Residue, then its C-alpha position, 0 to 999 in steps of 0.5 A: m880187405g885185399s891187403m889183409y887176405l894178401s898178408r894172411l894167406c902169404s903168412r899161412l904159406e910162410r907158416n907151412i914152410f917155417s911152421n909158425s905156431l903163433r897166430i896173430f889176429s887181425r883180418r889185415s895181418r893174421y898169421y895165421p906154429t905102430l908096427d905091423q910089418l916093419r922089421p929093423s935091419s939086424s945090423f947097422r948100415k955103414p956109418v958115415i964116420m966112426k965115433h963122434e966127439y962132442p963138446v962137453a957141456r957142464r951139467d949142474e946136477t943141483v937143479v932139480e924141481e918137484h912137480f906134483g910129486v915128480k922130481i925133474a932134473d934140468p942140468f943145462r938150465w944155465m943155457e937159458d941165459p943167452d948172454a952168459e959167456e958159457t952159453k956162447a962158448f957152447v954155441d961156438a963149440q957146436n958150430a965148430i963141429s957141425r959146420p965142418f961136417i956139413d961142409s965136408c959133404p963132397v957135393r955141397k957146392d954142387l947142391h948149393s950151385r944148383l939151389t942158387k940157379l933154380w931159385d933164380f926165377p921171378k916170384y910175384s904176389c897178387p896185385y892189390k889196389k889202394g886209391t888209384r894205384y896197384h901194389f905188389r911185391m916182386n923178387t927178381g929171383l935171388q934178391n934177399q927180400s922182395v921189393l914193393f912196387k906201385q903202378d898206376s894201372l895193370d898195364s903201366e910200368p911198375q915202379v919201385f916203392l920200397d926196397p928193403n934190400l937197400l936197408s941192410e947189406d946182408g938183407t936181414v931187415a925185412l918188410s914185416i907189416n904194412a898198411f896203405t890208407e884207403d885213398g892210397q896216399l899214405f903208407a905205414y910199414g913195420l920193419s923186422h931186424s934179423g928175423s925177430d917178431w919185434n917191429t919198428v914202424h915207419f910212415k911214408n908219403v906215397d907220392t913223394g916217397e918221403d918218410y915222416p920223422e917219427k917211428l914206433e918202437k916195441v911193436k909186436y903181434s900187431s897189425l897197422v890199421w888206419s883211422p877212417d880220416n887217415k890221420g893216424v894208425f891203431y897198433g899194438c905194442y908192449p910199452d912196459k917192456h924194458g931192457r932188450f927187445d931185439g929178438s935175442e931176449t927170452d923173457g915173457s911178452i906181457n901187457h899188450k896194449l892198443y894205441y892210436h898214433k897221430l901222424g906227425t907226432p912223436q910216439s910219446e904223445d900216442i893215445l892208449v885206447v884199449e888195455f886190460p891190466d887185469e889180463p897181462l896175457w891178452r893180445i889186442g888186435a884191431d880192424i876197421s869195418d868196411c863202412d869206416r864206421y866201427l873199430i873191431v877189437t879182438i882179444m886173444k890169449d892163446c893160439r885159438d879162440n878170441m872175443v870181439f868188441i865194437c866201438d862206434l867211432e862216429a859216436l865219439p865226442g867231437g869225433e876225436i880219439a882222445g883217450k880210452l875208447p867205449l867198447v861194446q862186447i859182442v862175443h863174450e867167451l874165449d871158446s871159438d875163433y871169429d874173423y870179421v868178414t864185412n858188415e851191412g850196417k849193424d849186421f856183421i858177418f863173421h867167419t867162425n867155428k862156433g857151433a861148427p867145427n868146420y866153420r860157417l859164416v854167421k850174421i850178428n846185429i851188434d845192437d841185439c848180439a845175444q847168441d840165440k839171435w845169430k843167423t847162419l849166412v853160409p852153413e858148415q859143410e860136412k866134410d869141407v873146411l871153410s878156410w876164409a871168406a872175403c866180401v867183394a863187389q859190394n854184394k858178393l862173397v869169395l869163400c875158400y874151402i879145404h877139400d881133402v887138403k886141396s883148395v876150392l874157391q867159390l863165389h857166393d851171394l852176400a845177401t843170401g849166402e847162395h852159391l853162385k860159382t866155383f872157380p876152376l882150380n887144379v889140385g893145389s892151394v890158393v896162397g894169395f888173394s886180393g879184393e875189396k868190398d868197394q872193388t869189382e875185381i879180384f886176384y888169387q894166386f894158385t900153387s901146387f908141388l909142381t906149379p910155382g904160381i899162377i896169379y888169376h885176375c877176374d872181373l866180377t862186372k862181366p856177364t860171364i865171370e871167368p878168371k884169366i891168367f894175369r901172371e904165371i911164375k915159371v922156373e926156367n931150365f927145369d922139366l916139371d913134367q918129369f914129376e908126379t903127385t899122388q895122394v894116399f890115405y894110410n891107417s894110423k895106429d888107431g885106425t884113423k885114415v890119414p891123408m898123405f901127398i907123395v911126390h916123385k919122378k914118374d919113372l920111380v921103381k918101388d924097390g924099397k931102396n929110394p931115399c925118402l923125406v917126410y915133412g910133418y907138422g900136425g899142430f895149432n890148426i895149421s893145414l899143410q897144403p900143396t906148395f912149391s919148393v925148389t929144395r924138395l924137387i932138388f931132393i927128388r931130381h938130383l938125389g933120386g928122392i921121394l917127398a912125402i907130406p902126411n897131414l897129421r892130426g893136430g892140423g886143420e885139414y879137417g877142421e876143429k875135430w882134426h885139430n882136437s884129435g891131435r892136441l892136449l891129451n891127444k898129442q900122441n896121435t900126432f906122433d902116431d900118425m908120423a910113425s905110421a906114415a913112415e911105416y906105410l912108405i916102407e911097407q909099400k916099398y917106396t923106401c927103407r929105414d936106412k933111406l928115410a928122413i923126417q923133417g919138422g920145424s917149430s911144433g913140427g920140430m917137437t913132433v920129429g923129436a918125440c918120434t925119434n925118442q919113441r921110434p928110433e929104429l924107424f928113421g935114418a935121419v932127422i932134421c929138426q928146425a927151431g923145435v919146441m923141445d922142453m915141454l915142461r918150461f915152454h910157457k916161461f919164454t917170450i910168447g910160449y905161454c899161448w901154446v898151452s891151447d895146443y899142448g896144455s899147461p905144465d902148471e896143471k897136473e894132468h897136462f904136466l904128466n902128459l907133457k912129461g911123457i912126450s917132451p923131446l928133452h925129457n925122454i931121451k934114452v939109449p935104445e934097449r935093443n942092441d941093434v938099434q941106435y938113434p938116427a942121425i940128427l941135425v938141429f937148427t936154431a937161430d940167435h934172434d928166434d923170439r918165437v921158439v927161443p934157442l934154449h930149446s934146441l941147445k938143451y936138447i942137443a946137449e942132452l942128446q950128446y950126453t946120453i946118446g952120444k956117449s953110447g958105444k953103439q951110437t955112430n950116427p952124428l948128433l949135431i946142431y947149427i946155430d945161425t946168427k942174425s936170423g929168427h924163426g923164419h920170417g923175413k929170412p934173407t934168400a941167401k940164408v934160406i939157400d944156405e940152410c937148404a944146402d946144409i939140409l940136403s948135404f947132411l942127408v947125402k952124408t948120413l943117408d949115403l946118397t948119390y948126386y945125379e947131374 
């Protein structure tokens, strides 16, 4: 279980950084994507440059579709074909104007140099044990990809086990998914290329380091789960996929299937063990119970809710996996989330929000699994959200709660659910954990806005259980004591109290003139908890800025109620929360409109796009990364169909009308007031983003430049940069991350007229 929580929690941290909106379900790999006092300036601030000239994109006015009696024009639909020469020419033309604009920032070299210098510190993951060895990931500082190490004991010299940096010259091959056998002798690992969600799976002998000859293709949205006899792995793939599957395609991913691969055989001989041919949109996950007897199969359609099936592997004829597995369904409805925690015989413990918006632990006997027979092991808390749970040391549970957006880590008794201990934590987040039922030690990693990382080790056999610092991650030559973090609760448009973290220098003067960067997400039950960021600290230290992180409705900071209040027909609340955060910062004299920027990615990109349309007078600059901008066609590309759980389906009238009213692409219009223009906008996308495909950003910028760019009063730039050999964020090489961060800061310097302080 340790590797599961390592990957799941690390993916949650990554998801907070890059705003992932897809959740992959397996405990071993779960990614788990108003105005009161504001008075706009009566005149524009001095523009960075005068009128911008943008590439002319062909508009096909014949593309008009009628939905529920409403005609929708889509003049840039041709951009949905990434292989069309016209699309490629448009991309080149956009980069030809955005790249020089960003590079012309007089302090871009200083920013890039400072980013590179501060980024160059060692970064570690929690160690986890398989067999007799420990494993962990480490990046010396500027390596494009973290390296996987092995060591015989915590005191022995670590040895490089797998270095992804040797697999490509530019660092665009990443170690994405992986799993060791329980005895630690074999290793299965998936490699992702250029940031794509597709994986190619390989196998390695841990002792010799030699690779097996076979490889598995078309693997996506999958964990790797070894069978109890360590002879093979269960994995999910799309065997019916034809044509390209390198991350640059846009067609939908359907007919996910679960296979069993026997080590040492070609993929063509793999055994199809689970499929649902009548449900092409279902995704299938798998896990092995702690007792090594049961295969746990989970089914998911959207980005929330799953069903659970169990297969008793010991009951298979001859104990062999030879074909479709007999499954017993124990959760029958797609109406709640269920994460396997552990089992005691046939009593299975699940982490669920069934009947508990803030989550609880329930015990289900798989021989008598009627819902009225379920027993609550750890009840739901009134305010705190139970984020995850793990079984350790045979009879204990580690529980992680979210209390007002901060992590709380506790130890409980497995038999009774009784609370035994609360581990000491400062204000921040637990972003890594390892520990298993058959092991008596745990590791957990803590971070905050001002703490790069502390890894704690705890021996659960001691009479007094006290965590010890195992490793502390530090940034050299940077004084973190000069900053401070506060949390405020501001009123949104409807009076709802919304939490927000504010980070700034201790000597801040609230004169309404400070640059401020507001980062928001607000979707898919994702919680934006405190995490460390070199880029944000450079914005504060060297650009005199303030960082603000509002926890918008639609996220998971206060459980399913908070999530529900910002999804489907309530999605407007997310945008109101973001706008109200900006108003609060202006009213409290932290900043002013001319110095305020908003940033968001993926679903957060949609959030900042919608806010820009609705409140252009409120922001000075907008950073939109891989945003979902076409809310009427998002469900037609790659995995977009699963987002209907948060957005609603454009094929249903009620949701179509709602989405039409908030879609960033479809609500671009020149502000009516003569003294209001659109803020400066910089859009990012990437050619191998098969999560939120680039067409969203391309169509959006084309419409922005056509409708807003030709307005006589629009002097703020409207730009896009399209990266190559990159995806939605996962596995992006360090060099590319630093480049993008330098681009963002440089754009803010130019458009907000900022000063660089040494």
